N, CA, C and O atoms as a GROMACS GRO file, in nm:
protein
  508
    1GLY      N    1  -1.400   0.046  -1.890
    1GLY     CA    2  -1.538   0.068  -1.909
    1GLY      C    3  -1.623  -0.048  -1.862
    1GLY      O    4  -1.657  -0.058  -1.744
    2GLU      N    5  -1.656  -0.134  -1.953
    2GLU     CA    6  -1.749  -0.242  -1.926
    2GLU      C    7  -1.692  -0.343  -1.824
    2GLU      O    8  -1.765  -0.391  -1.737
    3TRP      N    9  -1.564  -0.374  -1.836
    3TRP     CA   10  -1.502  -0.470  -1.745
    3TRP      C   11  -1.502  -0.416  -1.601
    3TRP      O   12  -1.533  -0.490  -1.507
    4PHE      N   13  -1.466  -0.287  -1.584
    4PHE     CA   14  -1.466  -0.227  -1.451
    4PHE      C   15  -1.606  -0.228  -1.391
    4PHE      O   16  -1.623  -0.256  -1.272
    5LYS      N   17  -1.705  -0.199  -1.473
    5LYS     CA   18  -1.844  -0.200  -1.427
    5LYS      C   19  -1.884  -0.340  -1.381
    5LYS      O   20  -1.951  -0.356  -1.279
    6TYR      N   21  -1.843  -0.442  -1.456
    6TYR     CA   22  -1.873  -0.580  -1.420
    6TYR      C   23  -1.811  -0.615  -1.284
    6TYR      O   24  -1.878  -0.672  -1.198
    7VAL      N   25  -1.684  -0.582  -1.266
    7VAL     CA   26  -1.614  -0.612  -1.140
    7VAL      C   27  -1.683  -0.542  -1.024
    7VAL      O   28  -1.709  -0.605  -0.921
    8GLN      N   29  -1.712  -0.415  -1.039
    8GLN     CA   30  -1.777  -0.338  -0.933
    8GLN      C   31  -1.915  -0.397  -0.900
    8GLN      O   32  -1.950  -0.408  -0.783
    9THR      N   33  -1.991  -0.435  -1.001
    9THR     CA   34  -2.123  -0.495  -0.979
    9THR      C   35  -2.110  -0.629  -0.908
    9THR      O   36  -2.189  -0.660  -0.819
   10TYR      N   37  -2.010  -0.709  -0.947
   10TYR     CA   38  -1.989  -0.840  -0.887
   10TYR      C   39  -1.961  -0.828  -0.736
   10TYR      O   40  -2.017  -0.902  -0.656
   11PHE      N   41  -1.874  -0.734  -0.698
   11PHE     CA   42  -1.839  -0.718  -0.557
   11PHE      C   43  -1.947  -0.645  -0.477
   11PHE      O   44  -1.957  -0.664  -0.356
   12GLY      N   45  -2.026  -0.564  -0.542
   12GLY     CA   46  -2.138  -0.500  -0.476
   12GLY      C   47  -2.108  -0.366  -0.414
   12GLY      O   48  -1.997  -0.313  -0.424
   13LYS      N   49  -2.209  -0.312  -0.349
   13LYS     CA   50  -2.204  -0.173  -0.299
   13LYS      C   51  -2.113  -0.154  -0.177
   13LYS      O   52  -2.083  -0.040  -0.141
   14ASP      N   53  -2.070  -0.263  -0.113
   14ASP     CA   54  -1.981  -0.250   0.002
   14ASP      C   55  -1.835  -0.228  -0.039
   14ASP      O   56  -1.750  -0.202   0.046
   15TYR      N   57  -1.806  -0.239  -0.169
   15TYR     CA   58  -1.670  -0.222  -0.219
   15TYR      C   59  -1.665  -0.104  -0.315
   15TYR      O   60  -1.763  -0.069  -0.380
   16LEU      N   61  -1.546  -0.044  -0.322
   16LEU     CA   62  -1.527   0.061  -0.422
   16LEU      C   63  -1.391   0.044  -0.487
   16LEU      O   64  -1.301  -0.019  -0.430
   17THR      N   65  -1.377   0.099  -0.605
   17THR     CA   66  -1.250   0.092  -0.677
   17THR      C   67  -1.152   0.189  -0.612
   17THR      O   68  -1.175   0.310  -0.610
   18LEU      N   69  -1.045   0.135  -0.558
   18LEU     CA   70  -0.942   0.216  -0.494
   18LEU      C   71  -0.847   0.274  -0.598
   18LEU      O   72  -0.811   0.391  -0.592
   19ALA      N   73  -0.808   0.191  -0.694
   19ALA     CA   74  -0.716   0.236  -0.800
   19ALA      C   75  -0.722   0.138  -0.916
   19ALA      O   76  -0.758   0.021  -0.899
   20SER      N   77  -0.686   0.187  -1.033
   20SER     CA   78  -0.675   0.100  -1.150
   20SER      C   79  -0.567   0.156  -1.242
   20SER      O   80  -0.543   0.276  -1.247
   21MET      N   81  -0.503   0.066  -1.314
   21MET     CA   82  -0.399   0.103  -1.410
   21MET      C   83  -0.418   0.016  -1.534
   21MET      O   84  -0.463  -0.098  -1.526
   22GLN      N   85  -0.382   0.073  -1.649
   22GLN     CA   86  -0.391  -0.003  -1.773
   22GLN      C   87  -0.279   0.038  -1.867
   22GLN      O   88  -0.244   0.155  -1.878
   23MET      N   89  -0.222  -0.062  -1.934
   23MET     CA   90  -0.123  -0.040  -2.039
   23MET      C   91  -0.150  -0.146  -2.145
   23MET      O   92  -0.136  -0.265  -2.118
   24TRP      N   93  -0.186  -0.105  -2.263
   24TRP     CA   94  -0.227  -0.194  -2.370
   24TRP      C   95  -0.338  -0.285  -2.319
   24TRP      O   96  -0.442  -0.236  -2.275
   25ASP      N   97  -0.320  -0.418  -2.324
   25ASP     CA   98  -0.422  -0.511  -2.275
   25ASP      C   99  -0.397  -0.555  -2.131
   25ASP      O  100  -0.465  -0.644  -2.081
   26ILE      N  101  -0.300  -0.495  -2.065
   26ILE     CA  102  -0.268  -0.529  -1.927
   26ILE      C  103  -0.348  -0.435  -1.837
   26ILE      O  104  -0.335  -0.312  -1.846
   27THR      N  105  -0.430  -0.493  -1.751
   27THR     CA  106  -0.516  -0.413  -1.664
   27THR      C  107  -0.509  -0.465  -1.522
   27THR      O  108  -0.501  -0.586  -1.500
   28ILE      N  109  -0.512  -0.374  -1.426
   28ILE     CA  110  -0.522  -0.413  -1.285
   28ILE      C  111  -0.619  -0.318  -1.217
   28ILE      O  112  -0.618  -0.198  -1.243
   29ILE      N  113  -0.700  -0.373  -1.130
   29ILE     CA  114  -0.795  -0.295  -1.053
   29ILE      C  115  -0.787  -0.344  -0.909
   29ILE      O  116  -0.791  -0.464  -0.883
   30VAL      N  117  -0.776  -0.252  -0.815
   30VAL     CA  118  -0.773  -0.286  -0.673
   30VAL      C  119  -0.897  -0.225  -0.608
   30VAL      O  120  -0.920  -0.104  -0.615
   31LEU      N  121  -0.976  -0.311  -0.546
   31LEU     CA  122  -1.096  -0.267  -0.476
   31LEU      C  123  -1.073  -0.280  -0.326
   31LEU      O  124  -0.986  -0.355  -0.281
   32CYS      N  125  -1.151  -0.206  -0.249
   32CYS     CA  126  -1.145  -0.218  -0.104
   32CYS      C  127  -1.286  -0.206  -0.047
   32CYS      O  128  -1.376  -0.150  -0.109
   33ARG      N  129  -1.302  -0.260   0.073
   33ARG     CA  130  -1.428  -0.240   0.143
   33ARG      C  131  -1.438  -0.094   0.182
   33ARG      O  132  -1.339  -0.034   0.223
   34LYS      N  133  -1.554  -0.038   0.168
   34LYS     CA  134  -1.573   0.103   0.202
   34LYS      C  135  -1.531   0.132   0.346
   34LYS      O  136  -1.473   0.237   0.373
   35LYS      N  137  -1.560   0.040   0.437
   35LYS     CA  138  -1.528   0.063   0.578
   35LYS      C  139  -1.377   0.064   0.604
   35LYS      O  140  -1.334   0.108   0.711
   36CYS      N  141  -1.296   0.015   0.510
   36CYS     CA  142  -1.150   0.013   0.526
   36CYS      C  143  -1.081   0.131   0.458
   36CYS      O  144  -0.960   0.147   0.473
   37LEU      N  145  -1.153   0.211   0.386
   37LEU     CA  146  -1.094   0.316   0.303
   37LEU      C  147  -1.001   0.409   0.381
   37LEU      O  148  -0.893   0.443   0.332
   38LEU      N  149  -1.039   0.450   0.499
   38LEU     CA  150  -0.958   0.544   0.577
   38LEU      C  151  -0.834   0.479   0.639
   38LEU      O  152  -0.750   0.548   0.697
   39LYS      N  153  -0.822   0.347   0.628
   39LYS     CA  154  -0.705   0.276   0.679
   39LYS      C  155  -0.599   0.256   0.571
   39LYS      O  156  -0.492   0.201   0.597
   40ILE      N  157  -0.630   0.301   0.448
   40ILE     CA  158  -0.541   0.283   0.333
   40ILE      C  159  -0.477   0.416   0.296
   40ILE      O  160  -0.546   0.518   0.282
   41THR      N  161  -0.345   0.415   0.280
   41THR     CA  162  -0.270   0.536   0.244
   41THR      C  163  -0.169   0.502   0.134
   41THR      O  164  -0.152   0.386   0.096
   42ASN      N  165  -0.102   0.605   0.086
   42ASN     CA  166   0.009   0.591  -0.008
   42ASN      C  167  -0.026   0.509  -0.132
   42ASN      O  168   0.053   0.424  -0.175
   43VAL      N  169  -0.141   0.532  -0.190
   43VAL     CA  170  -0.183   0.459  -0.310
   43VAL      C  171  -0.111   0.520  -0.431
   43VAL      O  172  -0.119   0.640  -0.455
   44GLU      N  173  -0.041   0.435  -0.505
   44GLU     CA  174   0.031   0.479  -0.625
   44GLU      C  175   0.014   0.376  -0.736
   44GLU      O  176  -0.008   0.257  -0.710
   45GLY      N  177   0.025   0.421  -0.858
   45GLY     CA  178   0.020   0.331  -0.972
   45GLY      C  179   0.132   0.360  -1.070
   45GLY      O  180   0.184   0.472  -1.075
   46SER      N  181   0.169   0.259  -1.147
   46SER     CA  182   0.276   0.275  -1.244
   46SER      C  183   0.265   0.166  -1.350
   46SER      O  184   0.204   0.062  -1.327
   47THR      N  185   0.324   0.190  -1.464
   47THR     CA  186   0.335   0.089  -1.569
   47THR      C  187   0.480   0.079  -1.613
   47THR      O  188   0.558   0.173  -1.596
   48LYS      N  189   0.515  -0.036  -1.669
   48LYS     CA  190   0.650  -0.056  -1.721
   48LYS      C  191   0.643  -0.141  -1.847
   48LYS      O  192   0.608  -0.259  -1.842
   49ALA      N  193   0.675  -0.080  -1.959
   49ALA     CA  194   0.686  -0.154  -2.085
   49ALA      C  195   0.823  -0.220  -2.088
   49ALA      O  196   0.922  -0.160  -2.046
   50THR      N  197   0.829  -0.344  -2.138
   50THR     CA  198   0.957  -0.413  -2.144
   50THR      C  199   1.018  -0.400  -2.284
   50THR      O  200   0.951  -0.359  -2.379
   51LEU      N  201   1.145  -0.436  -2.293
   51LEU     CA  202   1.216  -0.429  -2.421
   51LEU      C  203   1.172  -0.543  -2.512
   51LEU      O  204   1.082  -0.619  -2.476
   52PHE      N  205   1.233  -0.556  -2.625
   52PHE     CA  206   1.209  -0.664  -2.722
   52PHE      C  207   1.070  -0.654  -2.787
   52PHE      O  208   1.014  -0.757  -2.824
   53LYS      N  209   1.015  -0.534  -2.801
   53LYS     CA  210   0.883  -0.520  -2.864
   53LYS      C  211   0.880  -0.578  -3.004
   53LYS      O  212   0.780  -0.635  -3.046
   54GLU      N  213   0.991  -0.564  -3.077
   54GLU     CA  214   0.995  -0.614  -3.214
   54GLU      C  215   0.991  -0.767  -3.220
   54GLU      O  216   0.951  -0.823  -3.322
   55LYS      N  217   1.032  -0.835  -3.113
   55LYS     CA  218   1.035  -0.981  -3.112
   55LYS      C  219   0.911  -1.042  -3.047
   55LYS      O  220   0.864  -1.148  -3.090
   56CYS      N  221   0.857  -0.977  -2.946
   56CYS     CA  222   0.747  -1.042  -2.872
   56CYS      C  223   0.628  -0.951  -2.847
   56CYS      O  224   0.541  -0.986  -2.767
   57GLY      N  225   0.621  -0.837  -2.911
   57GLY     CA  226   0.503  -0.751  -2.899
   57GLY      C  227   0.501  -0.668  -2.773
   57GLY      O  228   0.603  -0.649  -2.706
   58MET      N  229   0.384  -0.620  -2.741
   58MET     CA  230   0.366  -0.528  -2.629
   58MET      C  231   0.358  -0.605  -2.498
   58MET      O  232   0.253  -0.660  -2.464
   59LYS      N  233   0.467  -0.610  -2.426
   59LYS     CA  234   0.475  -0.681  -2.298
   59LYS      C  235   0.514  -0.582  -2.189
   59LYS      O  236   0.570  -0.476  -2.217
   60GLY      N  237   0.484  -0.619  -2.066
   60GLY     CA  238   0.518  -0.532  -1.954
   60GLY      C  239   0.429  -0.559  -1.836
   60GLY      O  240   0.379  -0.670  -1.817
   61ALA      N  241   0.408  -0.454  -1.755
   61ALA     CA  242   0.328  -0.470  -1.633
   61ALA      C  243   0.262  -0.339  -1.593
   61ALA      O  244   0.308  -0.230  -1.627
   62ALA      N  245   0.154  -0.354  -1.520
   62ALA     CA  246   0.087  -0.241  -1.454
   62ALA      C  247   0.083  -0.276  -1.307
   62ALA      O  248   0.056  -0.390  -1.270
   63GLY      N  249   0.111  -0.178  -1.222
   63GLY     CA  250   0.118  -0.207  -1.079
   63GLY      C  251   0.052  -0.100  -0.994
   63GLY      O  252   0.042   0.017  -1.034
   64ILE      N  253   0.008  -0.141  -0.877
   64ILE     CA  254  -0.051  -0.050  -0.779
   64ILE      C  255   0.007  -0.087  -0.643
   64ILE      O  256   0.014  -0.204  -0.608
   65SER      N  257   0.049   0.014  -0.569
   65SER     CA  258   0.099  -0.010  -0.434
   65SER      C  259   0.017   0.071  -0.334
   65SER      O  260  -0.046   0.170  -0.370
   66LEU      N  261   0.020   0.026  -0.209
   66LEU     CA  262  -0.055   0.094  -0.104
   66LEU      C  263  -0.005   0.049   0.032
   66LEU      O  264   0.071  -0.046   0.044
   67LYS      N  265  -0.051   0.120   0.134
   67LYS     CA  266  -0.028   0.081   0.272
   67LYS      C  267  -0.162   0.061   0.337
   67LYS      O  268  -0.250   0.147   0.327
   68PHE      N  269  -0.180  -0.054   0.403
   68PHE     CA  270  -0.301  -0.082   0.481
   68PHE      C  271  -0.254  -0.089   0.626
   68PHE      O  272  -0.181  -0.181   0.663
   69HIS      N  273  -0.294   0.007   0.707
   69HIS     CA  274  -0.237   0.028   0.840
   69HIS      C  275  -0.087   0.049   0.819
   69HIS      O  276  -0.048   0.144   0.752
   70ASN      N  277  -0.004  -0.037   0.874
   70ASN     CA  278   0.142  -0.024   0.857
   70ASN      C  279   0.199  -0.132   0.766
   70ASN      O  280   0.320  -0.154   0.766
   71THR      N  281   0.114  -0.198   0.690
   71THR     CA  282   0.158  -0.304   0.601
   71THR      C  283   0.160  -0.254   0.458
   71THR      O  284   0.057  -0.211   0.405
   72SER      N  285   0.276  -0.259   0.395
   72SER     CA  286   0.288  -0.214   0.256
   72SER      C  287   0.269  -0.332   0.162
   72SER      O  288   0.312  -0.443   0.192
   73MET      N  289   0.206  -0.305   0.050
   73MET     CA  290   0.183  -0.412  -0.047
   73MET      C  291   0.180  -0.355  -0.188
   73MET      O  292   0.148  -0.238  -0.210
   74ALA      N  293   0.214  -0.442  -0.282
   74ALA     CA  294   0.210  -0.406  -0.424
   74ALA      C  295   0.137  -0.517  -0.500
   74ALA      O  296   0.150  -0.635  -0.468
   75PHE      N  297   0.061  -0.476  -0.599
   75PHE     CA  298  -0.012  -0.567  -0.686
   75PHE      C  299   0.040  -0.545  -0.828
   75PHE      O  300   0.035  -0.432  -0.878
   76ILE      N  301   0.088  -0.649  -0.891
   76ILE     CA  302   0.147  -0.638  -1.025
   76ILE      C  303   0.072  -0.731  -1.120
   76ILE      O  304   0.056  -0.850  -1.092
   77SER      N  305   0.026  -0.676  -1.231
   77SER     CA  306  -0.035  -0.755  -1.338
   77SER      C  307   0.057  -0.746  -1.458
   77SER      O  308   0.090  -0.636  -1.504
   78CYS      N  309   0.100  -0.861  -1.510
   78CYS     CA  310   0.201  -0.859  -1.616
   78CYS      C  311   0.160  -0.942  -1.737
   78CYS      O  312   0.070  -1.026  -1.730
   79HIS      N  313   0.228  -0.916  -1.847
   79HIS     CA  314   0.219  -0.998  -1.967
   79HIS      C  315   0.362  -1.015  -2.016
   79HIS      O  316   0.425  -0.919  -2.059
   80LEU      N  317   0.412  -1.138  -2.010
   80LEU     CA  318   0.550  -1.167  -2.046
   80LEU      C  319   0.559  -1.240  -2.180
   80LEU      O  320   0.458  -1.289  -2.232
   81ALA      N  321   0.678  -1.246  -2.233
   81ALA     CA  322   0.703  -1.309  -2.364
   81ALA      C  323   0.652  -1.453  -2.369
   81ALA      O  324   0.665  -1.528  -2.272
   82ALA      N  325   0.594  -1.489  -2.482
   82ALA     CA  326   0.539  -1.624  -2.502
   82ALA      C  327   0.642  -1.715  -2.569
   82ALA      O  328   0.751  -1.671  -2.607
   83ARG      N  329   0.607  -1.840  -2.582
   83ARG     CA  330   0.682  -1.947  -2.650
   83ARG      C  331   0.793  -2.003  -2.563
   83ARG      O  332   0.858  -1.932  -2.486
   84ILE      N  333   0.812  -2.131  -2.578
   84ILE     CA  334   0.911  -2.205  -2.499
   84ILE      C  335   1.053  -2.152  -2.520
   84ILE      O  336   1.132  -2.148  -2.426
   85GLU      N  337   1.085  -2.110  -2.642
   85GLU     CA  338   1.221  -2.063  -2.671
   85GLU      C  339   1.250  -1.924  -2.614
   85GLU      O  340   1.363  -1.876  -2.625
   86ARG      N  341   1.150  -1.861  -2.555
   86ARG     CA  342   1.169  -1.726  -2.500
   86ARG      C  343   1.178  -1.725  -2.346
   86ARG      O  344   1.145  -1.625  -2.283
   87THR      N  345   1.222  -1.834  -2.289
   87THR     CA  346   1.237  -1.843  -2.143
   87THR      C  347   1.331  -1.735  -2.091
   87THR      O  348   1.302  -1.669  -1.991
   88LYS      N  349   1.445  -1.717  -2.158
   88LYS     CA  350   1.542  -1.615  -2.117
   88LYS      C  351   1.480  -1.475  -2.128
   88LYS      O  352   1.504  -1.389  -2.042
   89MET      N  353   1.401  -1.453  -2.231
   89MET     CA  354   1.337  -1.323  -2.250
   89MET      C  355   1.236  -1.296  -2.137
   89MET      O  356   1.225  -1.183  -2.089
   90ARG      N  357   1.162  -1.401  -2.095
   90ARG     CA  358   1.068  -1.385  -1.983
   90ARG      C  359   1.141  -1.346  -1.856
   90ARG      O  360   1.094  -1.262  -1.779
   91LYS      N  361   1.256  -1.407  -1.834
   91LYS     CA  362   1.337  -1.374  -1.717
   91LYS      C  363   1.382  -1.228  -1.723
   91LYS      O  364   1.379  -1.158  -1.622
   92ILE      N  365   1.423  -1.184  -1.840
   92ILE     CA  366   1.465  -1.045  -1.858
   92ILE      C  367   1.346  -0.952  -1.837
   92ILE      O  368   1.359  -0.849  -1.771
   93ASN      N  369   1.228  -0.987  -1.893
   93ASN     CA  370   1.106  -0.909  -1.873
   93ASN      C  371   1.078  -0.891  -1.724
   93ASN      O  372   1.050  -0.781  -1.677
   94THR      N  373   1.085  -1.002  -1.649
   94THR     CA  374   1.056  -0.999  -1.505
   94THR      C  375   1.156  -0.910  -1.432
   94THR      O  376   1.117  -0.831  -1.346
   95GLU      N  377   1.283  -0.923  -1.464
   95GLU     CA  378   1.386  -0.840  -1.400
   95GLU      C  379   1.363  -0.692  -1.429
   95GLU      O  380   1.378  -0.608  -1.340
   96GLU      N  381   1.327  -0.660  -1.552
   96GLU     CA  382   1.298  -0.521  -1.587
   96GLU      C  383   1.185  -0.465  -1.502
   96GLU      O  384   1.194  -0.354  -1.449
   97ILE      N  385   1.078  -0.543  -1.488
   97ILE     CA  386   0.963  -0.499  -1.411
   97ILE      C  387   1.002  -0.480  -1.264
   97ILE      O  388   0.972  -0.375  -1.206
   98VAL      N  389   1.066  -0.579  -1.206
   98VAL     CA  390   1.106  -0.570  -1.064
   98VAL      C  391   1.197  -0.451  -1.039
   98VAL      O  392   1.180  -0.380  -0.940
   99ASN      N  393   1.292  -0.428  -1.128
   99ASN     CA  394   1.392  -0.323  -1.106
   99ASN      C  395   1.348  -0.184  -1.150
   99ASN      O  396   1.404  -0.085  -1.103
  100GLN      N  397   1.248  -0.174  -1.240
  100GLN     CA  398   1.221  -0.043  -1.299
  100GLN      C  399   1.080   0.010  -1.283
  100GLN      O  400   1.056   0.127  -1.312
  101ILE      N  401   0.984  -0.071  -1.238
  101ILE     CA  402   0.850  -0.016  -1.219
  101ILE      C  403   0.858   0.086  -1.104
  101ILE      O  404   0.922   0.061  -1.002
  102GLN      N  405   0.794   0.198  -1.122
  102GLN     CA  406   0.807   0.310  -1.029
  102GLN      C  407   0.693   0.312  -0.928
  102GLN      O  408   0.591   0.377  -0.950
  103LEU      N  409   0.711   0.242  -0.818
  103LEU     CA  410   0.612   0.241  -0.710
  103LEU      C  411   0.681   0.275  -0.578
  103LEU      O  412   0.793   0.229  -0.552
  104ALA      N  413   0.616   0.356  -0.496
  104ALA     CA  414   0.665   0.394  -0.363
  104ALA      C  415   0.805   0.453  -0.370
  104ALA      O  416   0.823   0.561  -0.427
  105ASN      N  417   0.904   0.385  -0.316
  105ASN     CA  418   1.041   0.435  -0.315
  105ASN      C  419   1.104   0.410  -0.452
  105ASN      O  420   1.134   0.296  -0.487
  106LYS      N  421   1.124   0.515  -0.528
  106LYS     CA  422   1.172   0.502  -0.667
  106LYS      C  423   1.317   0.454  -0.676
  106LYS      O  424   1.362   0.411  -0.782
  107ASP      N  425   1.392   0.460  -0.563
  107ASP     CA  426   1.532   0.420  -0.563
  107ASP      C  427   1.552   0.274  -0.520
  107ASP      O  428   1.666   0.226  -0.514
  108THR      N  429   1.443   0.204  -0.492
  108THR     CA  430   1.452   0.066  -0.444
  108THR      C  431   1.369  -0.023  -0.534
  108THR      O  432   1.260   0.016  -0.577
  109ASP      N  433   1.419  -0.143  -0.564
  109ASP     CA  434   1.343  -0.232  -0.650
  109ASP      C  435   1.219  -0.286  -0.579
  109ASP      O  436   1.207  -0.280  -0.457
  110LEU      N  437   1.130  -0.337  -0.657
  110LEU     CA  438   0.999  -0.384  -0.611
  110LEU      C  439   1.008  -0.487  -0.499
  110LEU      O  440   0.932  -0.480  -0.403
  111SER      N  441   1.100  -0.582  -0.511
  111SER     CA  442   1.106  -0.693  -0.416
  111SER      C  443   1.164  -0.653  -0.280
  111SER      O  444   1.153  -0.730  -0.184
  112SER      N  445   1.224  -0.536  -0.270
  112SER     CA  446   1.291  -0.496  -0.146
  112SER      C  447   1.212  -0.397  -0.060
  112SER      O  448   1.254  -0.366   0.051
  113GLN      N  449   1.100  -0.347  -0.108
  113GLN     CA  450   1.036  -0.238  -0.036
  113GLN      C  451   0.896  -0.264   0.017
  113GLN      O  452   0.840  -0.179   0.086
  114PHE      N  453   0.838  -0.380  -0.012
  114PHE     CA  454   0.702  -0.408   0.032
  114PHE      C  455   0.698  -0.531   0.123
  114PHE      O  456   0.778  -0.623   0.108
  115HIS      N  457   0.604  -0.530   0.217
  115HIS     CA  458   0.583  -0.648   0.300
  115HIS      C  459   0.528  -0.763   0.215
  115HIS      O  460   0.566  -0.879   0.234
  116HIS      N  461   0.440  -0.730   0.120
  116HIS     CA  462   0.376  -0.832   0.035
  116HIS      C  463   0.372  -0.782  -0.110
  116HIS      O  464   0.339  -0.666  -0.135
  117VAL      N  465   0.405  -0.870  -0.204
  117VAL     CA  466   0.391  -0.841  -0.346
  117VAL      C  467   0.304  -0.951  -0.406
  117VAL      O  468   0.335  -1.070  -0.394
  118PHE      N  469   0.194  -0.911  -0.470
  118PHE     CA  470   0.102  -1.005  -0.535
  118PHE      C  471   0.126  -0.994  -0.685
  118PHE      O  472   0.095  -0.892  -0.746
  119TRP      N  473   0.180  -1.099  -0.745
  119TRP     CA  474   0.219  -1.100  -0.886
  119TRP      C  475   0.121  -1.188  -0.962
  119TRP      O  476   0.100  -1.303  -0.925
  120MET      N  477   0.061  -1.134  -1.066
  120MET     CA  478  -0.038  -1.210  -1.145
  120MET      C  479  -0.029  -1.171  -1.291
  120MET      O  480   0.043  -1.078  -1.328
  121GLY      N  481  -0.101  -1.243  -1.372
  121GLY     CA  482  -0.108  -1.208  -1.514
  121GLY      C  483  -0.072  -1.324  -1.603
  121GLY      O  484  -0.071  -1.440  -1.562
  122ASP      N  485  -0.041  -1.290  -1.726
  122ASP     CA  486  -0.004  -1.391  -1.825
  122ASP      C  487   0.149  -1.400  -1.826
  122ASP      O  488   0.217  -1.329  -1.899
  123THR      N  489   0.201  -1.490  -1.741
  123THR     CA  490   0.346  -1.505  -1.732
  123THR      C  491   0.402  -1.595  -1.841
  123THR      O  492   0.523  -1.604  -1.858
  124ASN      N  493   0.312  -1.661  -1.914
  124ASN     CA  494   0.354  -1.753  -2.021
  124ASN      C  495   0.456  -1.855  -1.972
  124ASN      O  496   0.542  -1.899  -2.050
  125SER      N  497   0.449  -1.892  -1.847
  125SER     CA  498   0.541  -1.992  -1.791
  125SER      C  499   0.514  -2.128  -1.851
  125SER      O  500   0.399  -2.162  -1.881
  126ARG      N  501   0.617  -2.204  -1.868
  126ARG     CA  502   0.605  -2.338  -1.922
  126ARG      C  503   0.654  -2.437  -1.818
  126ARG      O  504   0.764  -2.423  -1.764
  127VAL      N  505   0.571  -2.536  -1.789
  127VAL     CA  506   0.605  -2.635  -1.688
  127VAL      C  507   0.648  -2.765  -1.752
  127VAL      O  508   0.681  -2.861  -1.683
   0.00000   0.00000   0.00000
């Protein structure tokens, strides 16, 4: 609602919302220039809830894939397990998302089927 309206207003009338996905508090929106719209095909969206809900709450990812000309790309917004002691759980969360989110070719994992993957969100990484 309000967030989408803000994003659309910020980018202005030359852009439009191509696709959006939401799962709990995880949201992704992909905009494109109006003049590029006919160059974009195969737009798909998917969500993937991860395991361990009882230990770390509602975690997972929302994703959108598309083709621009002959270049395939995926955009993933995620929320992974928090706290330093959950490093292994974050790794498992990431593997679940890569292997099980349903975008484009359902028989191939995320990292093997796109020219570009843009990964963002609250990864709760600790440096």
